[in-house]
C-alpha positions as CSV (number, residue, x, y, z in Angstrom):
1,M,27.9,140.0,-137.9
2,K,27.6,138.0,-141.0
3,T,29.4,135.1,-139.4
4,L,27.2,135.2,-136.4
5,T,24.0,135.2,-138.5
6,T,25.3,132.3,-140.6
7,S,26.3,130.3,-137.5
8,M,22.9,130.8,-136.0
9,L,21.1,129.9,-139.2
10,L,23.1,126.7,-139.6
11,S,22.6,125.8,-136.0
12,V,18.8,126.1,-136.3
13,I,18.9,124.1,-139.6
14,F,20.9,121.2,-138.2
15,L,19.3,121.1,-134.8
16,S,15.8,121.2,-136.2
17,A,16.6,118.5,-138.7
18,G,16.2,115.8,-136.0
19,A,12.5,116.7,-135.7
20,F,12.0,115.8,-139.4
21,A,14.2,112.7,-139.4
22,G,11.8,110.3,-137.8
23,P,12.1,106.6,-138.3
24,G,10.8,105.4,-141.6
25,P,8.2,102.6,-141.9
26,K,10.8,100.3,-143.4
27,M,13.4,100.7,-140.7
28,Q,14.1,97.6,-138.6
29,P,15.9,97.6,-135.3
30,A,19.3,96.0,-135.3
31,P,19.4,92.6,-133.6
32,A,21.3,92.7,-130.3
33,A,24.2,90.3,-129.8
34,P,23.8,88.0,-126.8
35,A,26.1,88.7,-123.9
36,A,28.8,86.1,-123.4
37,S,28.7,84.7,-119.9
38,L,32.5,84.7,-119.8
39,N,32.5,88.5,-119.8
40,V,30.1,88.9,-116.9
41,T,31.2,89.3,-113.3
42,V,28.5,88.6,-110.7
43,I,28.9,90.4,-107.4
44,A,26.6,89.8,-104.5
45,K,24.9,92.8,-103.1
46,N,27.0,94.3,-100.3
47,G,29.6,91.7,-101.0
48,V,33.3,92.1,-100.4
49,W,35.5,92.7,-103.4
50,P,37.7,91.0,-104.2
51,P,36.2,87.9,-102.8
52,A,38.2,86.1,-100.2
53,A,39.7,82.8,-101.4
């Protein structure tokens, strides 16, 4: 019973911590790296894959 109570208490503490851990005023979003066009495959809608040569 003691283990169950402790588990429940810790679960409530850790799960409710997210409500209080909002973004601070000094936080800046990380810059996104641009996608390299070499790593992108363009497929036409309803196209055949692999494309016929």
